[in-house]
C-alpha positions as a printed Julia matrix, in Angstrom:
430×3 Matrix{Float64}:
  97.47   45.08   -4.8
  96.05   42.96   -7.37
  94.1    39.61   -6.17
  94.72   36.76   -8.79
  91.79   34.55   -9.25
  92.07   30.55   -9.55
  90.82   28.69  -12.33
  90.26   25.51  -10.24
  86.39   25.69  -10.03
  86.25   25.34  -13.84
  88.62   22.44  -13.78
  86.96   20.46  -10.8
  83.34   20.69  -12.24
  83.47   17.99  -14.7
  84.55   15.75  -11.57
  81.88   16.94   -9.26
  79.28   16.31  -11.74
  80.39   13.1   -12.48
  80.55   12.03   -8.64
  76.8    13.54   -8.24
  75.55   11.25  -11.22
  77.39    8.3    -9.83
  75.99    9.03   -6.04
  72.47    9.63   -7.39
  72.59    6.55   -9.53
  73.3     4.58   -6.6
  70.24    5.42   -4.33
  67.97    6.53   -7.24
  66.71    3.71   -9.94
  66.83    4.73  -13.67
  63.45    5.26  -15.2
  63.48    1.62  -16.87
  64.18   -0.17  -13.22
  61.7     2.29  -11.7
  59.12    1.16  -14.36
  60.21   -2.38  -13.67
  59.95   -2.24  -10.02
  56.32   -0.71  -10.06
  55.26   -3.14  -12.74
  56.37   -6.05  -10.29
  54.68   -4.33   -7.21
  51.38   -4.37   -9.21
  51.88   -7.85  -10.58
  52.55   -8.91   -6.76
  49.27   -7.28   -5.69
  47.46   -8.81   -8.32
  48.6   -12.13   -7.18
  47.86  -11.58   -3.63
  44.63  -10.69   -4.63
  44.04  -13.55   -6.79
  45.14  -15.92   -4.1
  43.01  -14.23   -1.58
  39.76  -14.64   -3.91
  41.14  -18.17   -4.56
  41.37  -19.03   -1.15
  38.07  -17.57   -0.39
  36.61  -19.75   -3.45
  38.16  -22.62   -1.71
  37.02  -22.02    1.7
  33.32  -21.47    0.25
  33.89  -24.7    -1.51
  34.97  -26.5     1.45
  32.21  -25.29    3.46
  29.45  -26.46    0.86
  26.97  -29.2     1.39
  26.87  -32.17   -1.18
  24.21  -31.7    -3.7
  20.63  -32.5    -2.02
  18.47  -34.43   -4.58
  14.93  -33.61   -4.84
  12.56  -35.87   -2.8
   9.18  -34.68   -4.48
   9.54  -33.54   -8.28
   6.67  -33.46  -10.98
   8.97  -33.48  -13.8
  11.76  -35.12  -14.89
  15.45  -34.4   -14.09
  15.16  -31.94  -11.4
  18.25  -30.69  -10.2
  20.02  -31.39   -7.06
  21.35  -28.37   -5.29
  24.11  -27.93   -2.28
  21.67  -26.57    0.48
  20.15  -28.11    3.41
  16.49  -27.71    1.86
  15.19  -26.01   -1.33
  11.71  -25.8    -2.78
  10.03  -24.79   -6.38
   6.31  -23.52   -5.92
   3.75  -22.37   -8.68
   2.44  -19.25   -7.73
  -1.34  -19.8    -9.41
  -1.86  -23.04   -7.46
   0.49  -23.15   -4.68
   1.53  -26.53   -6.04
   5.12  -27.8    -4.95
   6.87  -29.0    -8.35
  10.1   -29.96   -6.99
  11.73  -29.66   -3.36
  13.99  -31.21   -0.54
  13.63  -31.2     3.1
  10.73  -28.85    2.59
   9.31  -29.25    5.98
  12.72  -29.29    7.77
  12.54  -26.34   10.5
  15.82  -24.13   10.03
  16.79  -20.88   10.97
  15.57  -18.39    8.58
  17.85  -15.39    9.22
  16.09  -12.25    7.58
  13.86  -14.16    5.67
  11.94  -13.61    8.78
  11.46   -9.77    7.6
   9.03  -11.14    4.81
   6.49  -11.59    7.94
   7.36   -8.27    9.27
   6.51   -6.53    5.95
   3.7    -8.78    5.13
   1.97   -7.48    8.8
   2.77   -4.12    7.67
   1.32   -4.14    4.29
  -1.99   -5.9     5.95
  -2.05   -3.14    8.27
  -2.07   -0.61    5.4
  -4.73   -2.06    3.56
  -6.84   -2.29    6.58
  -6.19    1.02    7.63
  -4.6     0.43   10.72
  -1.61    2.07    9.85
  -0.99    4.91    7.17
   1.89    5.4     4.88
   2.76    8.72    6.42
   2.41    7.78   10.14
   5.79    8.76   12.17
   7.36    5.91   13.8
   9.78    6.57   16.81
  13.38    4.96   17.1
  14.16    3.76   20.52
  17.65    2.75   21.73
  16.73   -0.82   21.8
  15.84   -0.41   17.7
  18.6     1.87   17.13
  21.72    0.18   15.19
  25.12    1.44   16.23
  26.72    1.63   12.95
  28.79   -1.96   13.25
  29.06   -4.19   10.37
  27.75   -6.99   12.4
  24.14   -6.43   11.27
  22.12   -5.13    8.45
  20.49   -1.55    9.12
  18.58    1.37    7.5
  20.59    3.58    9.91
  17.93    5.16   11.45
  18.88    7.83   13.75
  18.5     7.46   17.64
  15.01    9.1    18.85
  14.25   10.12   15.11
  10.93    9.31   13.55
  10.47    7.84   10.07
   7.23    7.05    8.1
   5.91    3.65    7.7
   6.45    3.6     3.89
  10.0     4.48    4.5
  10.16    1.93    7.39
   9.03   -0.62    4.87
  11.19    0.06    2.19
  14.17   -0.04    4.72
  13.12   -3.57    5.84
  12.55   -5.12    2.46
  15.15   -3.31    0.52
  18.03   -2.9     3.04
  16.94   -5.5     5.46
  17.32   -3.22    8.37
  16.96   -4.55   11.73
  16.62   -1.12   13.21
  13.51   -0.55   10.86
  12.02   -4.09   11.86
  12.33   -3.21   15.49
  10.99    0.02   15.41
   8.06   -0.86   13.62
   7.7    -3.96   15.96
   7.12   -1.52   19.07
   5.03    0.76   17.0
   2.72   -1.88   16.47
   2.86   -4.11   19.37
   4.75   -2.56   22.05
   7.71   -4.81   21.83
   9.39   -7.2    19.88
   7.87  -10.01   21.92
   4.17   -8.7    21.45
   5.0    -8.26   17.73
   6.33  -11.69   17.52
   2.99  -13.14   18.52
   1.09  -11.2    15.79
   3.88  -12.93   13.5
   2.83  -16.15   14.74
  -1.01  -16.08   14.44
  -0.47  -14.86   11.13
   1.57  -17.84   10.25
  -0.97  -20.08   11.77
  -3.59  -18.65    9.47
  -1.42  -19.03    6.35
  -1.13  -22.55    7.24
   2.73  -22.4     8.01
   2.98  -25.29   10.37
   6.52  -25.55   11.17
   7.21  -21.97   11.8
   7.59  -20.11   15.13
   8.92  -16.67   15.33
  10.49  -14.86   18.09
  11.6   -11.73   16.83
  11.01   -9.53   13.75
  14.47   -9.43   12.63
  15.67  -13.06   12.22
  18.56  -12.64   14.42
  19.72  -15.94   16.01
  17.26  -17.87   18.63
  17.09  -21.38   19.1
  13.5   -21.51   19.07
  13.35  -19.01   16.04
  12.5   -21.32   12.74
  10.75  -21.85    9.61
  10.84  -24.16    6.5
  11.03  -23.81    2.95
   7.38  -24.86    2.3
   5.95  -22.39    4.82
   8.39  -19.28    3.57
   6.97  -19.8     0.09
   3.6   -20.04    1.25
   4.52  -16.68    2.91
   5.96  -15.31   -0.19
   2.67  -16.29   -2.27
   0.76  -14.4     0.21
   2.58  -11.5    -0.06
   2.27  -11.15   -3.74
  -1.38  -12.39   -3.86
  -2.64   -9.88   -0.78
  -0.57   -7.05   -1.42
  -0.3    -6.13   -4.94
   0.31   -2.56   -4.6
   3.22   -2.87   -2.04
   4.77   -5.93   -3.87
   6.62   -3.88   -6.52
   8.97   -2.69   -3.42
  10.59   -5.99   -3.53
  12.09   -5.22   -7.14
  13.35   -1.84   -6.19
  17.51   -2.43   -6.51
  18.24    0.38   -4.18
  16.91    2.59   -1.32
  18.52    5.97   -0.03
  18.17    7.1     3.49
  19.78    9.42    6.07
  21.89   10.04    3.36
  23.36    6.4     3.21
  22.36    4.59   -0.12
  22.29    0.92    0.0
  21.63   -1.75   -2.77
  19.19   -4.55   -2.88
  21.16   -7.89   -1.77
  19.15  -10.13   -4.23
  21.3   -10.72   -7.13
  18.88  -12.09   -9.41
  17.04   -8.4    -9.36
  20.33   -7.09  -11.47
  20.55  -10.13  -14.08
  17.1   -11.69  -14.89
  14.41   -8.99  -15.39
  11.83  -11.53  -14.77
  12.49  -11.93  -11.24
  10.9    -9.29   -9.04
  11.42  -10.44   -5.44
  11.42  -11.33   -2.49
  14.27  -11.41    0.11
  17.92  -12.51    1.03
  18.5   -13.63    4.41
  22.41  -14.7     6.22
  23.91  -15.7     9.65
  26.47  -17.99   10.36
  23.93  -20.3    11.62
  21.67  -20.16    8.65
  23.94  -19.67    6.11
  22.73  -17.94    3.0
  19.28  -17.59    2.23
  17.18  -16.42   -0.68
  13.36  -16.69   -1.76
  12.69  -15.41   -5.22
   9.91  -14.88   -7.4
   9.75  -14.82  -11.27
   7.0   -14.39  -13.85
   7.69  -15.31  -17.48
   4.72  -14.84  -19.59
   1.46  -16.57  -17.65
   3.44  -18.56  -15.24
   4.99  -17.34  -11.94
   7.25  -19.35   -9.89
   8.29  -19.18   -6.49
  12.0   -20.54   -5.28
  13.15  -21.05   -1.82
  17.06  -21.76   -1.14
  17.98  -22.38    2.66
  21.35  -22.78    3.99
  24.11  -22.78    1.24
  27.38  -21.72    1.42
  27.71  -18.2    -0.38
  26.01  -15.31   -1.88
  26.77  -16.94   -5.29
  25.57  -20.16   -4.63
  22.15  -19.21   -3.49
  21.84  -17.13   -6.68
  23.07  -19.72   -8.91
  20.63  -22.25   -7.02
  17.65  -20.27   -7.57
  18.69  -19.72  -11.14
  19.05  -23.3   -11.7
  15.39  -23.8   -10.02
  13.87  -21.21  -12.32
  15.3   -22.63  -15.63
  14.22  -26.17  -14.66
  10.66  -25.24  -13.77
  10.03  -22.86  -16.77
  11.31  -25.17  -19.1
   9.46  -28.08  -17.67
   6.26  -26.94  -16.92
   3.21  -24.84  -18.94
  -0.28  -23.85  -18.12
  -3.05  -26.2   -18.55
  -7.2   -25.68  -17.99
  -8.4   -29.16  -16.98
 -12.12  -27.91  -17.03
 -13.48  -25.1   -18.64
 -15.62  -22.34  -16.68
 -19.16  -23.0   -16.25
 -19.01  -26.39  -17.57
 -21.04  -28.84  -15.33
 -18.39  -31.87  -13.9
 -21.07  -33.92  -12.29
 -24.82  -34.4   -11.26
 -25.1   -34.88   -7.58
 -27.86  -36.33   -5.65
 -29.66  -34.39   -3.04
 -31.6   -35.88   -0.36
 -34.94  -34.15    1.19
 -34.78  -31.22   -1.14
 -37.53  -29.86   -4.0
 -35.31  -31.21   -6.59
 -33.42  -34.79   -6.19
 -29.98  -33.45   -8.07
 -28.02  -30.58   -8.31
 -25.42  -29.67  -11.06
 -21.65  -29.66   -9.68
 -18.98  -27.29  -11.4
 -16.21  -25.0   -10.58
 -16.63  -21.57   -8.7
 -13.84  -20.1   -10.67
 -11.24  -20.47  -13.4
  -9.0   -23.27  -12.64
  -5.37  -23.1   -14.25
  -2.64  -25.46  -13.47
   1.04  -25.8   -13.86
   1.56  -29.26  -15.38
   4.74  -30.93  -16.84
   5.37  -29.86  -20.7
   3.71  -31.95  -22.83
   1.8   -34.26  -20.58
  -1.89  -35.01  -20.43
  -3.97  -34.11  -17.58
  -6.7   -36.5   -15.83
  -9.38  -35.72  -13.61
 -11.22  -37.49  -10.88
 -14.48  -36.42   -9.03
 -15.21  -36.43   -5.32
 -18.76  -35.49   -4.26
 -19.58  -35.18   -0.56
 -21.46  -38.06    1.09
 -25.19  -37.92    1.95
 -25.69  -34.37    0.63
 -28.91  -33.02    2.07
 -31.06  -29.77    1.15
 -31.11  -26.99    1.61
 -28.21  -26.6    -0.51
 -27.08  -23.12   -1.41
 -26.02  -22.16   -4.55
 -22.04  -21.98   -4.36
 -21.81  -24.24   -1.81
 -18.87  -26.8    -1.7
 -20.25  -30.21   -2.28
 -17.0   -31.92   -3.66
 -13.66  -31.51   -5.46
 -12.13  -32.34   -8.52
  -8.58  -33.91   -8.6
  -6.07  -33.24  -11.32
  -3.18  -36.01  -12.1
  -0.67  -35.86  -14.58
   1.43  -39.13  -15.03
  -0.03  -40.58  -12.48
   1.17  -37.83   -9.73
  -1.51  -34.99   -8.37
  -0.89  -31.82   -9.86
  -3.74  -29.93   -8.18
  -7.38  -29.96   -6.87
 -10.49  -27.52   -7.11
 -13.62  -27.12   -5.42
 -16.69  -28.34   -6.86
 -19.95  -26.06   -5.84
 -23.69  -26.29   -6.52
 -24.47  -24.46   -9.61
 -28.18  -23.92   -8.39
 -30.16  -23.48   -4.97
 -32.0   -26.63   -3.85
 -34.78  -25.87   -0.98
 -35.71  -28.01    1.49
 -38.99  -30.3     0.87
 -41.95  -30.07    2.81
 -42.75  -32.2     5.62
 -45.32  -34.75    3.39
 -42.56  -35.16    0.63
 -39.81  -35.55    3.29
 -41.41  -38.47    4.72
 -42.13  -39.99    1.25
 -38.67  -39.8     0.82
 -37.59  -41.22    4.23
 -39.91  -44.26    3.19
 -38.27  -44.69   -0.05
 -35.06  -44.7     1.09
 -36.05  -47.14    3.96
 -37.63  -49.6     1.55
 -34.88  -48.93   -0.99
 -37.15  -47.84   -3.84
């Protein structure tokens, strides 16, 4: 028996294809529609990101302080900067070229670590520490990997060399590194704070008190813009072999590479330090140093509203300083500045001059005048090199620096008879 096959499938095939196409078209967009929707999504995301950035910028603007004008300025047209305190210092002389609220004690945040690193550097120079010495990481020092604080990420109960610790403090702003070295050198953070305060006193940082080596908030932990500039100057002057670390842009430790937060290191080749800082209370802070030709300037920005603001304000200060000032030598080395009368000596007078070369930073194009002050009642014996007065330099009526005057020769004390005669001449005014 033959079975007759039907041709219904070929007949229905076009209808099935059409229905499938309609169904798929209902649930899947066309290529053009899909591309359009993808583009729209990307545009929406970009718009959202732009809005978020604008909101962040607007928030920063709302939090910004009003521009703070200069209270001291040795040249015309100083900037006004939106921070709680700011300062520009000449490195060579230590002269403040412009400032506002320079002596107000404020939270320094991680700028504190400049003192921590300075103490390490001085200990390395004196031999109290060696670069290869191992520093242990206690549970107190250990960072637990949160984003709440800056860390070098030293493993718990591990050891790191002093030179790695120093880099971790300067470049990565590691709280763990700062605590570990404090415990290594002084037994505790409190013990190390005593070393910090003693060093601050020695340097003349009169508006500073440290409580810890990190700068983490404490009501008693304060410093001023002037004091931090003094500290920066000491770091550059006293630790030349370690100062290049402050210009390093990144440091990798424990497999974690972190960049230096000082934005000026990436944009201005003349900037070679020093340190950033930030807490909610301290705001955004920055101490920088820049050298152009024969002039080095130090800037301090305390408590501004954003990382961008502290970088921009530092650039503004440096630009004003380098364009507005130049180097001058008021008195040539070896010149006799004054002849000073000496009582009861084998010689009646002694020449006074500079003990070392004197280079000043003065307003560009202005003349420098000098006045001499001599120590009254100078009596023999006088040693060669002894300070017997000072010379003060002014420009446009404002003091711009001073230097000690020293005896250019030794004056021995006269014998008894000669001293008696000199007493008589003084008595009778002859």
